[in-house]
One Martini backbone bead per residue (centre of mass of N, CA, C, O) as a GRO file, in nm:
protein
  248
    1MET     BB    1  -1.775   3.548  -0.041
    2THR     BB    2  -1.499   3.703  -0.126
    3GLU     BB    3  -1.301   3.975  -0.154
    4ASP     BB    4  -1.208   3.911  -0.445
    5GLN     BB    5  -1.496   3.888  -0.563
    6ILE     BB    6  -1.581   4.173  -0.500
    7LEU     BB    7  -1.357   4.317  -0.663
    8ARG     BB    8  -1.441   4.193  -0.936
    9ILE     BB    9  -1.716   4.325  -0.954
   10LEU     BB   10  -1.611   4.619  -0.941
   11GLN     BB   11  -1.432   4.598  -1.195
   12GLU     BB   12  -1.659   4.526  -1.395
   13PHE     BB   13  -1.816   4.785  -1.348
   14LYS     BB   14  -1.593   4.990  -1.428
   15ALA     BB   15  -1.563   4.845  -1.724
   16GLY     BB   16  -1.882   4.784  -1.817
   17ALA     BB   17  -1.980   4.471  -1.768
   18LEU     BB   18  -2.175   4.609  -1.555
   19THR     BB   19  -2.449   4.695  -1.428
   20PRO     BB   20  -2.582   4.828  -1.153
   21ASP     BB   21  -2.793   4.599  -1.117
   22ASP     BB   22  -2.598   4.360  -1.143
   23ALA     BB   23  -2.409   4.434  -0.911
   24LEU     BB   24  -2.623   4.443  -0.689
   25HIS     BB   25  -2.720   4.152  -0.719
   26ARG     BB   26  -2.433   4.020  -0.650
   27LEU     BB   27  -2.414   4.182  -0.357
   28ARG     BB   28  -2.665   4.106  -0.177
   29GLY     BB   29  -2.525   3.840  -0.029
   30LEU     BB   30  -2.343   4.063   0.103
   31PRO     BB   31  -2.186   4.053   0.380
   32PHE     BB   32  -2.061   3.853   0.642
   33GLU     BB   33  -1.980   3.840   0.998
   34ASP     BB   34  -1.779   3.630   1.188
   35LEU     BB   35  -1.793   3.605   1.558
   36GLY     BB   36  -1.880   3.289   1.636
   37PHE     BB   37  -2.188   3.374   1.765
   38ALA     BB   38  -2.219   3.559   1.496
   39ASN     BB   39  -2.386   3.671   1.188
   40VAL     BB   40  -2.329   3.966   1.033
   41ASP     BB   41  -2.557   4.151   0.829
   42HIS     BB   42  -2.441   4.410   0.619
   43HIS     BB   43  -2.660   4.372   0.351
   44ARG     BB   44  -2.965   4.412   0.424
   45SER     BB   45  -3.023   4.697   0.306
   46LEU     BB   46  -3.010   4.602   0.007
   47ARG     BB   47  -3.258   4.398   0.029
   48GLN     BB   48  -3.469   4.573   0.250
   49GLY     BB   49  -3.383   4.892   0.338
   50PHE     BB   50  -3.259   4.772   0.611
   51PRO     BB   51  -3.094   4.688   0.874
   52GLU     BB   52  -2.994   4.501   1.104
   53VAL     BB   53  -3.145   4.373   1.400
   54VAL     BB   54  -3.102   4.356   1.749
   55PHE     BB   55  -3.167   4.103   1.983
   56GLY     BB   56  -3.112   4.127   2.326
   57ALA     BB   57  -3.250   3.896   2.429
   58GLY     BB   58  -3.026   3.647   2.563
   59LYS     BB   59  -2.786   3.829   2.558
   60SER     BB   60  -2.496   3.935   2.625
   61THR     BB   61  -2.316   4.211   2.676
   62ASP     BB   62  -2.079   4.131   2.487
   63GLN     BB   63  -2.240   4.044   2.239
   64VAL     BB   64  -2.378   4.312   2.182
   65ALA     BB   65  -2.122   4.488   2.166
   66ARG     BB   66  -1.981   4.335   1.929
   67ILE     BB   67  -2.202   4.377   1.722
   68VAL     BB   68  -2.206   4.686   1.727
   69GLU     BB   69  -1.909   4.725   1.656
   70ALA     BB   70  -1.931   4.592   1.375
   71MET     BB   71  -2.163   4.783   1.264
   72ASN     BB   72  -2.004   5.064   1.310
   73LYS     BB   73  -1.836   5.045   1.030
   74HIS     BB   74  -2.102   5.145   0.919
   75ASP     BB   75  -2.357   5.366   0.744
   76THR     BB   76  -2.574   5.259   0.963
   77ASN     BB   77  -2.814   5.212   1.155
   78ILE     BB   78  -2.859   5.114   1.503
   79LEU     BB   79  -3.055   4.837   1.651
   80VAL     BB   80  -3.166   4.754   1.984
   81THR     BB   81  -3.373   4.522   2.123
   82ARG     BB   82  -3.444   4.437   2.431
   83ALA     BB   83  -3.275   4.612   2.626
   84SER     BB   84  -3.038   4.675   2.867
   85THR     BB   85  -2.854   4.862   3.077
   86GLN     BB   86  -2.604   4.678   3.071
   87GLN     BB   87  -2.574   4.668   2.765
   88PHE     BB   88  -2.537   4.969   2.721
   89GLU     BB   89  -2.282   5.017   2.892
   90ARG     BB   90  -2.108   4.831   2.713
   91VAL     BB   91  -2.152   4.967   2.441
   92ARG     BB   92  -2.045   5.256   2.525
   93GLN     BB   93  -1.745   5.166   2.550
   94LEU     BB   94  -1.731   5.120   2.221
   95VAL     BB   95  -1.995   5.326   2.163
   96PRO     BB   96  -2.041   5.643   2.270
   97GLN     BB   97  -2.302   5.733   2.075
   98ALA     BB   98  -2.492   5.577   2.222
   99GLU     BB   99  -2.842   5.513   2.287
  100PHE     BB  100  -3.099   5.517   2.547
  101HIS     BB  101  -3.438   5.379   2.550
  102GLU     BB  102  -3.609   5.294   2.813
  103GLY     BB  103  -3.911   5.264   2.728
  104ALA     BB  104  -3.819   5.083   2.462
  105ARG     BB  105  -3.562   4.908   2.502
  106THR     BB  106  -3.326   5.075   2.339
  107ILE     BB  107  -3.057   5.087   2.102
  108VAL     BB  108  -2.885   5.371   1.946
  109VAL     BB  109  -2.719   5.438   1.625
  110TRP     BB  110  -2.643   5.719   1.448
  111LYS     BB  111  -2.601   5.789   1.074
  112ASP     BB  112  -2.910   5.837   0.955
  113ARG     BB  113  -3.166   6.114   0.924
  114ARG     BB  114  -3.335   6.044   0.699
  115ILE     BB  115  -3.633   6.081   0.517
  116LEU     BB  116  -3.818   5.802   0.357
  117GLY     BB  117  -4.092   5.862   0.402
  118LYS     BB  118  -4.407   5.985   0.261
  119GLY     BB  119  -4.516   6.004   0.562
  120THR     BB  120  -4.709   5.941   0.838
  121ALA     BB  121  -4.650   5.754   1.131
  122MET     BB  122  -4.873   5.599   1.356
  123VAL     BB  123  -4.898   5.570   1.720
  124VAL     BB  124  -5.127   5.372   1.914
  125SER     BB  125  -5.250   5.364   2.252
  126ALA     BB  126  -5.460   5.256   2.495
  127GLY     BB  127  -5.236   5.249   2.728
  128THR     BB  128  -4.978   5.304   2.940
  129SER     BB  129  -4.901   4.992   2.957
  130ASP     BB  130  -4.839   4.992   2.628
  131MET     BB  131  -4.582   5.179   2.580
  132PRO     BB  132  -4.333   4.996   2.536
  133VAL     BB  133  -4.435   4.890   2.260
  134ALA     BB  134  -4.486   5.163   2.128
  135GLU     BB  135  -4.192   5.271   2.159
  136GLU     BB  136  -4.062   5.058   1.985
  137ALA     BB  137  -4.205   5.154   1.728
  138VAL     BB  138  -4.108   5.446   1.723
  139VAL     BB  139  -3.801   5.397   1.710
  140THR     BB  140  -3.802   5.221   1.459
  141LEU     BB  141  -3.925   5.426   1.265
  142LYS     BB  142  -3.700   5.639   1.296
  143VAL     BB  143  -3.455   5.462   1.212
  144MET     BB  144  -3.619   5.409   0.920
  145GLY     BB  145  -3.721   5.710   0.823
  146ASN     BB  146  -3.967   5.840   0.998
  147THR     BB  147  -4.250   6.009   1.052
  148VAL     BB  148  -4.383   6.063   1.388
  149ASP     BB  149  -4.693   5.985   1.559
  150ALA     BB  150  -4.810   6.001   1.901
  151LEU     BB  151  -5.083   5.814   2.075
  152TYR     BB  152  -5.187   5.805   2.412
  153ASP     BB  153  -5.437   5.692   2.598
  154VAL     BB  154  -5.712   5.589   2.382
  155GLY     BB  155  -5.914   5.398   2.477
  156VAL     BB  156  -6.241   5.256   2.492
  157ALA     BB  157  -6.307   5.360   2.788
  158GLY     BB  158  -6.233   5.660   2.633
  159LEU     BB  159  -6.327   5.750   2.328
  160HIS     BB  160  -6.306   6.066   2.323
  161ARG     BB  161  -5.993   6.077   2.306
  162LEU     BB  162  -5.984   5.982   2.009
  163LEU     BB  163  -6.196   6.166   1.861
  164ASP     BB  164  -6.029   6.434   1.928
  165ARG     BB  165  -5.791   6.303   1.706
  166ARG     BB  166  -5.882   6.270   1.400
  167GLU     BB  167  -5.689   6.452   1.240
  168ARG     BB  168  -5.433   6.291   1.301
  169LEU     BB  169  -5.528   6.025   1.184
  170SER     BB  170  -5.590   6.135   0.889
  171ALA     BB  171  -5.271   6.212   0.837
  172ALA     BB  172  -5.203   5.925   0.809
  173ARG     BB  173  -5.054   5.646   0.623
  174VAL     BB  174  -5.004   5.480   0.893
  175VAL     BB  175  -5.123   5.248   1.157
  176ILE     BB  176  -5.045   5.181   1.495
  177VAL     BB  177  -5.202   4.946   1.727
  178VAL     BB  178  -5.188   4.932   2.087
  179ALA     BB  179  -5.323   4.643   2.274
  180GLY     BB  180  -5.496   4.507   2.533
  181MET     BB  181  -5.693   4.301   2.678
  182GLU     BB  182  -5.942   4.293   2.426
  183GLY     BB  183  -5.845   4.453   2.159
  184ALA     BB  184  -6.046   4.695   2.023
  185LEU     BB  185  -5.904   4.949   1.894
  186PRO     BB  186  -5.836   4.874   1.593
  187SER     BB  187  -6.131   4.867   1.494
  188VAL     BB  188  -6.192   5.161   1.546
  189VAL     BB  189  -5.967   5.284   1.375
  190GLY     BB  190  -6.041   5.137   1.110
  191GLY     BB  191  -6.324   5.300   1.095
  192LEU     BB  192  -6.167   5.602   1.062
  193VAL     BB  193  -5.972   5.493   0.834
  194GLY     BB  194  -5.795   5.472   0.491
  195VAL     BB  195  -5.566   5.287   0.618
  196PRO     BB  196  -5.336   5.102   0.737
  197VAL     BB  197  -5.369   4.864   1.016
  198ILE     BB  198  -5.154   4.777   1.288
  199ALA     BB  199  -5.183   4.521   1.514
  200VAL     BB  200  -5.091   4.512   1.876
  201PRO     BB  201  -5.068   4.283   2.102
  202THR     BB  202  -5.071   4.263   2.454
  203SER     BB  203  -4.983   4.136   2.787
  204VAL     BB  204  -5.202   4.315   2.894
  205GLY     BB  205  -5.378   4.198   3.185
  206TYR     BB  206  -5.577   3.983   3.304
  207GLY     BB  207  -5.612   3.648   3.331
  208ALA     BB  208  -5.819   3.626   3.074
  209SER     BB  209  -5.592   3.730   2.863
  210PHE     BB  210  -5.352   3.530   2.836
  211GLY     BB  211  -5.099   3.715   2.766
  212GLY     BB  212  -5.266   3.830   2.484
  213VAL     BB  213  -5.462   3.629   2.343
  214ALA     BB  214  -5.727   3.785   2.348
  215ALA     BB  215  -5.626   4.023   2.174
  216LEU     BB  216  -5.539   3.859   1.931
  217LEU     BB  217  -5.818   3.734   1.863
  218GLY     BB  218  -5.970   4.000   1.836
  219MET     BB  219  -5.797   4.111   1.599
  220LEU     BB  220  -5.840   3.867   1.401
  221ASN     BB  221  -6.172   3.942   1.433
  222SER     BB  222  -6.196   4.187   1.280
  223CYS     BB  223  -6.431   4.408   1.109
  224ALA     BB  224  -6.186   4.553   0.995
  225SER     BB  225  -6.038   4.537   0.670
  226ASN     BB  226  -5.759   4.722   0.752
  227VAL     BB  227  -5.660   4.487   0.948
  228ALA     BB  228  -5.353   4.388   1.087
  229VAL     BB  229  -5.144   4.126   1.249
  230VAL     BB  230  -4.931   4.077   1.512
  231ASN     BB  231  -4.758   3.986   1.759
  232ILE     BB  232  -4.701   3.974   2.076
  233ASP     BB  233  -4.525   4.265   2.151
  234ASN     BB  234  -4.458   4.355   1.828
  235GLY     BB  235  -4.344   4.655   1.759
  236TYR     BB  236  -4.121   4.606   1.554
  237GLY     BB  237  -4.278   4.453   1.332
  238ALA     BB  238  -4.484   4.678   1.280
  239ALA     BB  239  -4.273   4.895   1.192
  240VAL     BB  240  -4.164   4.756   0.945
  241VAL     BB  241  -4.427   4.744   0.785
  242ALA     BB  242  -4.491   5.048   0.800
  243SER     BB  243  -4.233   5.141   0.654
  244LEU     BB  244  -4.286   5.001   0.386
  245ILE     BB  245  -4.551   5.143   0.328
  246ASN     BB  246  -4.430   5.444   0.354
  247ARG     BB  247  -4.235   5.397   0.089
  248GLN     BB  248  -4.449   5.355  -0.156
   0.00000   0.00000   0.00000
């Protein structure tokens, strides 16, 4: 759709020929910006409630920087996941207010700090080695407008550490549980809370963990009926689902 078509929709709306819902419906598919190597979807927040997120891995420093520069023209938060220090340094040259969260491997540009979630989203990690994936989930949840509580290093090898924080668990509206090795922690958490639990298997573990496959299969076979599972190391994906749940 061209700029003239967009203006026509806005004129029809102002003239009373379109209701707000009709105008929004016709604008939902627009616009995207063609950078030659990427088509930046500026209206994703209209369709899904949050803007497009940039996956940094595999992109050059200039590609990430140009995408962020294009997105920075709009009034929505910007998130780059799996970003490198080099990508951040290049982004900061074009967008000085950009922040780098080293533990989460993310770049963030804040435009809107409103809390849109209805309650607290909690992120729990089994071990310190799982923290990069957990931190990715934490940053994503915050960028998408959620109040976040993080609880780290409470795996089943020392279950008393988790049980000692049951009040915090009970206060959450949705829980993300990040674990490698055998991936048992989400089942335990699922048995303690009455809210959705999103399990994230990580690639942390010895050889027989098969790069996270053992944890993935363990979580898929969870006996806790409130546990759902995302892909290995996908803290971002878990946070998106948790954010949608928390907005309901």
